[in-house]
N, C-alpha and C positions, 0 to 999 in steps of 0.2 A: 464379431461385427456389431457396432453400435446401431441402435434404431433412432430414427428421427423423432425428436420429442416435440410435444406441444408446450411451448414455454409460457402460454397464457396463464395468468393467475390474477384474479380480481384484486388481490392484495399487493401485487407487485407494483413497483414504481415504474411508470411508463409515460414520461413527458412527450408531448406531441409538438410538431412544428406549428407556430402561430405567425400570422402575417405581421403581428406586432414586432417580431424579431427583426424586421427590416427597418424599424424606426431609427431615427438619427442617433439615439442614445446607445445603440448597439453597433454603430458603424465602426467604432474603434475595435470592437471584438472581431468583426468580420475582416477588417484589415489585418489584424494580428493573425487570424486563421489563414488568410491568403499568404502572408509571408512565411508562416510555419509550414505550409504546404510546399512552397518553393525551397525553403531551407532543407526539407527532408530529402531533396534530390542532390544536395551539395556533396562533394567528395568528403570522406572522413577527415582528411588532412586540413581542409578549409574549416570544417566544423570545429575541429580541435583548436585551430588558431584563433577563431572567433570566440570560442568559449573561454580560452585563457585570457583574452583581452577583456571580455565582458566580466569575467570573474574578478578581475582586479578592481573594477568599478563597484561590483556588487558587495564586496567585503567592507566597503566604507561604513564606519560605525553608525552613521545617521539612519540607515534603513531599519524599518521595524523588524523585518525578517532577520537581518543580521544581528540585531539586538537580542532577539529571542534565541538565536543559535548560540550566541556568546554566553547567555545565561545558562542554557542547557549544558554547554561544554564545560563551563567553569564549575557547575555543580556536580557534573558526572566525572570530571577529570581534574580535581583541584590540585593534584600533585604534578600535573604537567605545567611546563612553563607557558606563559602567555603566547610566546612565539610559536610553540608547538600547536596550541589550540588554533591560532590564526592560520597556520598551515593546513590544519584539518578543515577549517572553514573554507579556505580557498579551494582546496581539492573537492570539497562537496559541491561548491558552485560550478566548478568545471564539469563535474559529472552531471549535475542537474541541467545545466545549459545545453550540453551536448545531447542529453536525453530529450529535452524539450524540442530541440531542433530536428530530432528524428521521430518524434512521437506520431506525427501525422502519417508516417509510412504504414502503420498498422491498419489505417483506413484506406489509404491510396493504393496499396499493393495487395496481393493475394495471400492466401494461407501458405502457399508453397514458399513464398519469399520469407514469411515469418519463420517457418520451419528451418529454412536454410540459414537464417541469421540468428538462430537461437541454439545455444549449447545447453543440454539438459543432463544433469547428473543426479542419480539416485531415484529416478522415477519408478524403479522396480519396487520401492517401498509402498507406493500407491497401488501398483498393479497387483502385488501379492495380496493386499487387503481386498481389493475389488474381486479378485479371482475366487475368494471365499464368500462372495456375496455379502460382504460387510460394507458399512458406510464409512466415509472419510470426511473429516473436517480439516482443512488446511489452515495452519497457524502462520499468518503472513504479516511480518512487521512492515512498518511504513518506510519502504525504500522508494527511490524515484521510479523504479520499474515495477511498482506494485500491481499495475493493471495488466502487465504482459502475460503472466501465467494464466489468468482467467480467459483472456482472448485466445491464447494458443490452445489451452485444454478444450475450450468449446469448439475450436476448429477441428479437433480430433474426435468430436462427438461426445465429449465429457464436459457438458456445461456446468457452470458454477452458480451457486446461490449465495448471495452476499447481502449484507446490510450496510447502507451508506447514508451519508448526510447530503442532501441536495445543495447545489451551489446557488449563491445569491444571484449571480449573473445567469439569467434564464437561457440565453443562447449557449453559453459555455456548458451549462448543465445538460441541455438537450444534446449537444454534440458529443460530450463525454459519455452520456448514457448510450447513444447510438453506437459509439465505438466499442464500449464495453460488452454489449450484447449483440454485436454484428453477426456472430456465429451461433448465438443462442445463450441462454442463461437468464437468471432472474436477479433483480436488485430490489430489496425492500427498504423502504424508509423506516427509520426507527420508530416513527409514530404509530405504526401498525402493530408493534409488539414483536415478541420473539416467536410466537406460535407458527406463523406461516413459514419462517425460516426452518424451524425444526421439522415441519411437515415436508418441506421440499427436500430435505436431506434424508429423513427416515423413510418416508413413504414413496417419494418420487425419484429417489436415487441421485440427486444432484450432489456434486462436491461442495461442501460448505466452505466458505471463505471467512475466516475469523481474524480480526485485526486486534492483536493483544496489547498494543501500546497506546490506545486512545485513553485520554483522561476524561471520564464521564462524570467526574465529581465525587464528592465524599460519600453520597448515599448509595452509589453503585460500585464502590471500590473497597479494596483493602490496601493498607500501606505495607509494602515490602521493599526490600533492598533493590536498588537499580543503580548499577555501577557504584559510585561512592556516595550516593544519596538514597532517599526513599521516594517512592513514586506511588501515586494513587493508581492501582492496577485493577483492571476489570475483574470482578469476582464472578464465580458461577460457571466457569468453563467445564468443570467436572460434572456439574448437573446437566449442562447442555450436552456433553458427550454421552451421558447416561440416557437422557431423554431421546436423543437422536440415534442412539445405538451406534455411535461412530467412533472410529479411532482418530486420534489427533496427530496429524503429520506436519511437522515444521517445514516451512518453505521459505527460502531466502532468494529474492529476485534482484538481479543486478544488471546494470548497464556498464559494459566494459568500454571506457573511454579510449583505450588504446586500440581495440579492434573494431569498435563501432557496432558491436553485437550484444545481444542479450544473453544472460547466463542465469539458469534456474537450478538451485540446489535443493533437492528433496532429502529429508533426513528420516531415520527410523521413527516409528510412532512412539509417542510419549506414554508413560504409564498413567493415563487418566481413566477414571477419576481416582484420586488418592483418598478422598473423603475429608480432606482438610483444605478449605479455601485458601488459606495463607500459603500452604505448601504448593497448591496448584498455581497460584499467582507467582510465587517465587520461581517455579519451574519455567513459566513463560518468560519471565524477565531474564533468567539465566540463558535461555535460548537466544534472546535478543543480544545480550552481552557477548556471547560467544561469537555470533556472526558479525556484529558491528565492530568488535575489537579487531577482527581480521580485515574488514573493509569499511572503515568509518566514513569514507567519502560517499557511500551508497545511501546512508541514512538521512531521513528528513529532519535534520537538527533544527530547522526553522519552525517546527510545530510547537504548540504550547504543551509540551510533554509533561511539564512539572508545575502546571498552574495550581493544582490543589496540593496544599502542604499539610503534613500530618500535625504540626504543632502551631499553625498560624492560619488565619483567614486572609492574609495579605498575598496578593498576586505578585510573584517575583518578577514578572515581566513589566510591571508598572512602577517598580522602584527605580529611582534615579541613580 
């Protein structure tokens, strides 16, 4: 039986409600939140139909998100026909839109609803490590359902510690944070450094949440293969595992647009640390490739995944 934790940490990110959130410049955000709450109660069939219609509009080449996704897909899958990549993009938008129409449910409904609407596979890999009183860092690629595991695990008494970047929209940032830690957990802004995160995992027993596919720039990365290109991949996971005394467990979070439910796949722990940063980084990318190849619609292709290039300072997303 898990014990109730005190999630307070002076270094943790903890935005508060401000009366300024009610200012006219945020009215659009509140209206969007209102409709998102309504959409979360729609039947799956209606969500699916709406998502398919909206996805046809979203794939139009003029959008910035669509352009980034096309750059990513063309660099990662140059051997695929353009029509195949366009189909991948369309399917991603269907998944993303359906997920966004359901996302408010995790705040509006209770933990029993979340359990009932989530399929979990492979959680025994985490349980076996915890049973030996060892620590766990979850390796979680950027899929649309990336926040779901943290919320569900915290609802089971296994809160997560993560590092994240705050949103420019202060209302959206506050609401997203409240949702992420509604059952417990800690989120650290990158500005406080890595030490509080390590302490929360090693000393306080939180499950670490590590995002392996962020592009943090040339100074914090090594370049290793990623599908058919190379990617600036975060270095130092091996050192982090050693300092935290944690096992690295891959986790792939999905939203099934056919069933309208969440799916979480936990995998056996990876052999970290290997002692070689390039080998560690390549191992992370291999995990992403394996999962995304099976379910490419789940991945956030709209991110600036390949912004930093190994042989150029030119941003591929700014090229005409």
